[in-house]
N, C-alpha and C positions, 0 to 999 in steps of 0.2 A: 411557521420558519420558511424561511426564502434562503437562495444558495449563497447569498453574503454572510447572513449571520452560522451557517453550518458551515460554511469555509473558514470562518475567524473562529468557529472550537477544532475545526480539527488542527488548523496549523497551531491555535495555544494549546490545544492536548499535546500535541507532540513536540514542540518546540518546550513546552514545560518537562514533560518526563525526560526525551533528553537534558536538558541541561541540570533538571535534579540526581537525571545519572551521574555527570563528569561530575556534580556537585559535592555527592556522598559517595564519591570512588566507585559506584556499580556499572562500570563500562560496561560488564558479559551482560547486561540487562537492556544495551543501548537496542533501541528496535532493528539496525543494523544487524548488529550480531546476533543478536533472536533469526530471522531471517537464513543470515551463513549457516545455524547449528539448523534451521532445516531442512533450509537445501545438502546440506550436506547429509542426512539422515540417511535420503534411498533416492536411488535415478528417477524414479518418479516422481519421491517430493520436488524436486529440481525443476521435473519441467510442468508439474501444477501449478509453480511458484509463478516461475518465468513467466506461460501464459499468462497469469492474471494478473503481472504486474505489466504486461505488455498488452494484454487488453483493457487496463487501466489506463495506462497510460496513451491511449490510441485512442480509447475514450474522451477524455478527458481534452484532447487535446483538437477533438473534432477530425483525426486524418485513416477515419475508417469509415466505409461507404454505411447507409443506415444498415443496408440489408444485411451487414456482418459482423455488424456492433453486437456484441454477446451480452452486454445488457438492453438493449434495445429486444435482441431477439428471447430476452428472459421476460420480459413481460405479456411476450404476446403468445 
């Protein structure tokens, strides 16, 4: 597998699932609603989720130095 194929699977899966939720009236099962519920469950969950989203966004955008990139550090 290569990066282009992996991104195609991610984008296709998320888009398909979100469209299915809207089409079937399952708005409460949208991924964003699930994250909202998880973040509201506790302050620790909120902090962990926001950290994970931020770390992933910075990693994917290439905006964090490799020595601070949690994905690089996890492989070490």
